[in-house]
C-alpha positions in Angstrom: 53.7 153.5 33.8 53.9 149.9 32.5 53.8 149.0 28.9 50.9 149.5 27.4 49.2 146.1 26.1 45.8 145.4 24.3 44.1 143.2 22.5 41.5 142.4 19.9 40.0 139.0 20.1 37.5 138.5 17.4 35.2 135.3 17.1 36.0 133.6 13.7 32.2 132.7 12.5 32.2 135.0 9.5 33.8 138.2 7.7 35.3 140.8 9.6 32.5 143.4 10.1 32.3 147.1 10.4 32.0 146.5 14.2 34.6 144.6 14.8 36.8 146.5 12.4 35.8 149.6 14.8 37.1 148.0 17.8 40.1 146.7 16.1 40.8 150.7 15.3 40.2 152.1 18.5 42.7 149.4 20.1 45.3 150.1 17.4 44.9 153.9 17.8 45.6 153.5 21.4 48.2 151.2 21.0 50.0 153.4 18.8 49.6 156.9 20.6 50.9 154.9 23.7 53.8 153.3 22.3 52.2 149.9 23.5 51.6 146.6 22.1 48.3 145.2 20.4 47.7 141.3 20.2 45.6 139.6 18.2 43.6 136.7 19.7 41.4 134.6 17.9 38.4 133.3 20.3 38.0 130.1 18.3 36.3 128.0 21.1 32.9 128.2 19.4 34.1 124.8 17.3 30.5 124.4 15.5 30.8 128.1 14.3 34.6 128.9 14.0 36.2 128.3 10.6 39.5 128.8 8.9 37.6 130.5 6.0 36.3 133.2 8.5 40.0 133.3 10.4 41.5 134.2 7.1 39.0 136.6 6.3 39.5 138.6 9.8 43.3 138.4 9.3 43.1 139.4 5.5 40.3 142.5 6.7 42.9 143.5 9.4 45.8 143.6 6.9 43.8 145.6 4.1 42.6 148.2 6.8 46.4 148.9 7.7 44.9 147.3 11.2 49.0 145.9 12.7 49.6 143.8 15.7 52.5 143.0 17.6 51.8 139.7 19.0 49.6 137.0 17.7 47.5 135.6 16.2 47.1 133.6 19.1 44.1 131.2 19.4 42.1 130.6 22.3 41.3 127.0 22.0 45.1 126.2 22.2 44.8 127.3 26.4 41.6 125.6 27.3 43.6 123.7 29.6 44.8 126.8 31.0 41.6 128.1 31.3 40.2 124.9 33.1 43.3 124.7 35.5 42.2 128.4 36.4 38.9 127.3 37.7 40.3 124.0 39.6 42.7 127.0 41.4 39.7 128.9 42.1 38.0 125.9 43.7 41.0 125.3 45.9 40.9 128.9 47.0 37.2 128.8 47.8 36.3 131.1 44.8 34.3 128.9 43.1 32.5 125.0 43.5 31.3 122.2 42.1 27.2 122.5 41.1 25.7 119.1 40.5 21.6 120.7 39.8 20.2 119.4 36.8 18.8 121.8 34.1 15.2 120.3 35.1 15.5 121.0 38.4 16.9 124.7 38.0 14.0 124.8 35.2 11.2 124.6 38.3 13.2 126.8 40.5 13.4 129.3 37.6 9.8 128.8 37.1 8.6 129.2 40.5 10.6 132.8 40.9 8.5 133.7 37.8 5.2 132.8 39.2 6.0 134.9 42.1 7.2 137.7 40.0 10.6 137.4 41.7 14.1 137.9 39.8 15.5 134.3 39.8 19.1 133.5 41.2 20.9 130.0 41.6 20.0 129.8 45.4 23.7 128.1 46.3 22.2 124.4 46.6 25.5 123.0 46.2 27.9 125.2 48.2 28.0 123.1 51.0 28.0 120.0 49.7 30.7 118.2 51.9 33.7 116.4 50.2 32.2 113.1 50.8 29.1 113.9 49.1 30.8 115.6 46.1 33.2 112.4 45.6 29.8 110.5 45.7 28.2 112.4 43.1 31.2 111.9 40.9 31.3 108.4 41.5 28.0 108.1 40.2 28.7 110.1 37.3 26.4 112.8 37.5 27.1 115.9 35.4 28.4 119.1 37.1 29.1 122.4 36.1 31.6 125.0 38.0 30.5 128.3 39.7 31.7 131.0 40.8 31.0 131.8 44.1 30.1 135.8 44.4 31.4 137.3 47.8 28.3 137.6 50.4 27.7 140.7 52.3 26.6 144.0 51.3 29.6 144.9 49.2 29.8 146.0 45.7 32.0 145.5 42.2 33.0 149.1 41.6 35.2 150.2 38.8 35.1 153.5 36.6 34.7 152.9 33.1 36.8 155.4 31.0 33.7 155.7 28.8 30.4 155.1 31.4 32.3 156.6 34.4 31.4 155.2 37.3 30.0 151.9 37.6 28.9 149.8 40.8 27.3 146.7 41.0 26.1 145.1 44.1 27.2 141.2 45.0 23.3 140.6 46.0 22.7 141.4 42.0 25.2 139.0 40.8 24.3 135.3 40.9 26.6 132.4 41.5 27.7 132.1 37.9 28.9 128.9 35.5 32.7 129.1 34.6 32.8 125.6 33.5 29.8 123.7 31.6 28.9 120.1 32.4 30.7 119.3 29.5 34.1 120.1 30.9 34.6 123.1 28.5 35.2 126.8 29.8 33.0 129.7 29.0 34.0 132.9 27.7 33.9 134.6 31.1 36.6 132.6 32.2 38.4 132.2 29.5 38.8 135.9 28.4 40.1 137.0 31.5 42.7 134.2 31.8 43.8 135.0 28.6 44.1 138.7 29.5 46.2 138.1 32.6 48.7 135.4 30.6 48.8 138.5 27.6 49.5 141.0 30.3 46.3 143.0 29.2 46.6 146.5 30.7 43.7 148.2 28.9 40.6 146.7 27.9 38.5 148.4 24.8 35.4 146.6 23.9 31.7 147.0 23.0 28.9 148.6 25.3 27.4 145.3 25.0 30.2 143.6 27.2 29.9 145.9 30.1 27.1 143.5 31.7 30.2 141.2 31.7 32.4 143.3 33.6 31.5 143.1 37.4 31.7 139.0 37.1 35.0 139.3 35.2 36.3 141.6 37.9 35.7 139.2 40.4 37.5 136.6 38.4 40.9 139.1 38.3 40.5 139.3 41.6 40.4 135.8 43.0 43.2 135.0 40.7 45.1 137.3 42.5 45.9 139.0 38.9 45.7 143.2 38.4 42.3 144.2 36.7 42.6 146.3 33.5 41.4 149.5 32.7 38.0 149.3 31.0 36.9 151.6 28.3 32.9 150.1 27.0 32.3 151.4 23.3 28.8 152.8 22.1 27.1 150.5 19.9 27.0 150.9 16.0 23.2 150.4 15.4 21.1 150.2 11.9 18.6 153.3 10.5 15.9 150.8 12.7 18.3 151.3 15.9 18.8 147.3 15.8 22.6 146.1 16.5 24.4 145.8 13.4 25.4 141.9 13.2 26.7 140.0 9.9 23.9 137.2 10.7 21.1 140.1 10.5 22.7 142.5 8.0 24.5 140.6 5.4 27.4 141.4 3.1 26.5 145.4 3.6 28.0 145.5 7.3 31.3 143.4 6.5 35.0 144.6 5.8 35.1 142.8 2.6 32.1 144.6 1.0 34.0 147.4 1.0 37.3 146.0 0.0 35.5 144.5 -3.0 33.2 147.6 -3.8 36.1 149.7 -4.2 36.7 151.7 -1.1 40.1 152.9 0.0 41.5 151.4 3.2 42.2 154.7 5.3 38.9 156.2 4.0 37.3 153.5 5.7 39.2 153.4 9.1 38.8 157.4 9.1 34.8 156.9 8.5 34.4 154.2 11.3 36.3 156.1 14.1 33.6 158.5 13.6 31.2 156.3 14.3 31.3 156.5 18.2 34.4 159.1 18.7 34.7 162.8 18.1 37.5 164.9 17.9 37.5 167.9 20.0 37.1 170.0 16.8 34.9 169.7 13.7 37.4 168.1 11.5 36.7 164.9 10.0 39.3 164.1 7.4 42.6 162.7 9.4 45.9 161.3 8.3 47.3 158.4 10.1 49.5 160.6 12.1 47.0 163.3 12.7 44.6 160.7 14.3 47.3 158.6 16.4 47.7 162.5 17.9 44.5 163.6 19.1 43.0 160.0 19.7 42.1 159.6 23.3 39.4 157.6 25.4 37.7 160.9 26.4 36.5 161.6 22.6 34.4 158.1 22.8 30.7 158.8 22.9 28.4 157.3 25.1 25.0 157.4 22.8 25.1 154.6 20.0 26.0 155.6 16.4 23.9 155.0 13.4 25.0 153.2 10.2 22.9 154.9 7.7 22.8 152.0 5.2 20.5 151.7 2.5 19.5 148.5 0.1 17.2 151.0 -2.4 20.1 152.1 -4.3 23.1 150.0 -5.6 25.5 153.0 -5.7 25.0 154.3 -2.4 24.1 151.1 -0.7 26.9 152.3 2.6 26.5 155.2 4.6 26.5 158.1 2.7 29.1 160.0 4.9 31.4 156.9 4.4 30.9 157.6 0.7 31.9 161.4 0.7 35.0 160.5 2.9 35.8 157.6 0.4 35.3 160.4 -2.5 37.1 162.9 -0.7 40.7 160.7 -0.6 40.1 159.3 -4.2 39.7 162.6 -5.4 42.6 164.1 -3.8 45.0 161.4 -3.4 48.4 161.4 -5.6 47.8 160.4 -9.1 50.7 158.2 -8.7 49.1 156.5 -5.8 45.4 156.2 -7.4 47.0 154.9 -10.6 47.6 151.2 -9.5 44.5 150.8 -7.6 42.6 151.9 -11.0 44.6 149.3 -12.9 43.6 146.8 -10.2 39.7 147.6 -10.8 40.0 147.7 -14.6 42.1 143.9 -14.8 39.4 143.1 -12.3 36.6 144.5 -14.6 38.4 142.8 -18.0 38.9 146.8 -19.3 42.7 146.8 -19.0 44.6 147.7 -22.0 48.2 147.2 -22.0 48.6 150.1 -23.8 47.9 152.0 -20.5 51.2 151.3 -19.3 53.0 151.7 -22.3 52.4 154.4 -25.2 49.1 155.4 -23.6 50.8 155.9 -20.0 50.4 159.7 -20.0 46.8 159.5 -21.3 45.9 157.1 -18.9 47.3 159.3 -16.1 45.5 162.3 -17.4 42.0 160.6 -18.0 42.1 159.3 -14.6 42.7 162.4 -13.2 40.5 164.0 -15.3 37.4 161.8 -14.4 37.9 161.2 -10.5 36.6 164.5 -9.4 33.0 163.4 -9.9 33.4 159.6 -8.6 32.5 158.2 -4.8 34.3 154.7 -5.1 37.1 152.7 -7.4 34.0 150.9 -8.5 33.2 154.0 -10.8 35.9 154.0 -12.7 35.0 150.5 -14.6 31.1 152.0 -14.0 30.2 155.4 -15.0 33.9 155.5 -16.2 33.5 152.7 -18.4 33.0 154.6 -21.8 36.6 156.1 -21.5 38.2 152.4 -21.5 35.8 150.6 -23.7 33.4 151.2 -26.4 30.5 148.9 -24.9 29.1 151.2 -22.1 25.6 151.5 -20.6 23.7 154.6 -20.9 21.9 156.1 -17.8 18.2 156.2 -18.7 17.8 159.3 -16.8 20.2 161.7 -19.2 18.8 159.5 -22.2 15.2 160.6 -21.1 16.2 164.1 -20.4 18.9 164.8 -23.0 18.3 162.5 -25.9 14.5 161.5 -25.8 13.2 165.1 -25.3 14.6 166.3 -28.5 12.7 165.2 -31.8 15.7 166.3 -34.2 18.9 165.2 -31.6 20.2 162.5 -33.9 20.6 164.9 -37.0 22.0 167.7 -34.6 24.6 165.2 -33.0 25.1 163.8 -36.7 26.3 167.2 -38.0 28.1 167.7 -34.8 30.1 164.5 -36.1 30.8 165.8 -39.1 32.0 169.4 -37.9 34.3 167.1 -35.3 35.4 164.8 -37.7 36.6 167.8 -40.1 38.5 169.7 -37.4 42.1 170.6 -38.7 43.0 171.0 -34.8 41.3 168.7 -32.8 41.8 171.0 -29.7 39.3 171.7 -26.7 38.9 175.3 -27.8 38.2 174.1 -31.4 35.8 171.3 -30.4 33.9 174.3 -28.5 34.0 176.7 -31.2 32.5 174.1 -33.6 29.7 172.9 -31.0 28.7 176.5 -30.4 28.9 177.6 -34.1 26.4 174.8 -34.9 23.8 175.7 -32.1 23.7 179.0 -33.5 23.1 177.8 -37.5 20.4 175.6 -35.7 18.9 178.2 -33.4 19.1 176.1 -31.0 20.8 176.8 -27.1 24.3 175.2 -26.9 23.7 173.2 -24.0 21.4 171.0 -26.0 24.5 169.8 -28.0 26.7 169.7 -25.0 24.8 167.5 -23.1 23.2 165.1 -25.8 27.3 164.5 -26.4 28.0 163.8 -23.3 25.2 161.3 -22.5 26.0 159.7 -25.7 29.7 159.6 -25.8 29.8 158.5 -22.0 26.3 157.3 -21.0 26.4 159.7 -18.0 24.8 162.8 -16.8 27.5 164.5 -15.3 31.4 164.8 -15.3 34.1 166.8 -16.2 33.7 169.6 -18.4 32.6 168.4 -21.9 35.4 169.5 -23.8 38.1 168.4 -21.4 36.3 165.0 -22.0 36.4 165.2 -25.5 40.2 165.3 -25.5 40.3 162.1 -23.2 37.7 160.1 -25.2 39.8 161.3 -28.4 39.0 162.3 -32.1 38.1 159.0 -33.6 36.2 157.5 -31.1 33.7 161.0 -30.8 33.3 160.9 -34.1 32.3 157.0 -34.3 29.9 157.2 -31.5 28.4 160.4 -32.5 27.6 159.0 -36.2 26.5 155.4 -34.7 23.7 157.2 -32.6 23.0 159.1 -35.4 22.1 156.3 -37.6 20.4 154.5 -35.4 16.4 154.8 -35.5 
């Protein structure tokens, strides 16, 4: 078998979105599995919409995800003359021709077909123009396009898609399609094929929305005398309303940049995106890179479209819950030494970093991060729900405030008494703080849970987390007492 060569060809018209990232991941996995090469090709021929910012965003997104490539980035715009030359080669070999039909003429014919309830196809009016007629029209500066000449007869384009199986498209159902516009620029159908031929692409893994182009592109491969690559068309990723995910329609929540900025771990996002359209032979959902490369195959690709269940109603769960669940798994189980630098970056960004966390408080910092991550989903949680561990300025969640504080008329008095017990503990330990809490509850003739839940809400602002008395050790005696006394003194 020749060297396996695949390409990822994004259009730089915005940040890398999850659909594009998923395509890149599948191509990358296949290359890694088969010891092949991945080519990064930036399809930047849409001059009006392509921007350097988008190119940088795509490359940054791929680098952050850990998706590496072996060649490139190549830029499609650098090869436009090759694409145009290929079109003229097709003319010289009888596989393409110049068409001088105006838009107005074509619109009239199209409208007539609609009125007759017939399927419109170009009628090949210009196919049989003589060389003299062509020369005359060019001398008159009549604009023209270049059309590919679809073979005549009862034949078909036939190929085996690695996901959708046997595909057959009759020649009669394919009109002579345009490959060069009237302004002289090549269309994607041609440019993409010419680039794939030059880059010796052996396999094309792309979205199902490209399936309709494939028969026409196969005709171009064959007309240029090039081998046709193996095609595998992925199912699409849809939103909860069954609409195709796109940057233009759905905004930042579908961009890789959003996940990077909101505290997702790169491999966790890769792990999640792989499962949007591919299934292993088992129920396993968490994979190391090595495991995923080993078991990935095109046979596991799903034909049914996947649903990205994001919501804009809850800021914490704005993304697919499964994505959060997978990210939480990695966040809670990764080696603490690997997590600490990421938490440091998050705290720096939130202006919560203290240089002591890398010095005299280094052990405390590591222990605290390890303690509180058990309930967190994303890195942002360390500066959000976890803010009280790193700052005395934090917000209290209204739900536990109502449930654990406002519900009890004497809670401020009770927590003031508890603060005094904690303040006078000779041994500020997990065991002694728990003993003091339960003893006070007995004396007040209330459930210990009232003091436990009230204390948690006051000192962390949250309803849940690690065991309270472990939390108190992380908060520390001075901060604990100060926060309880402050709450107790408020009216």
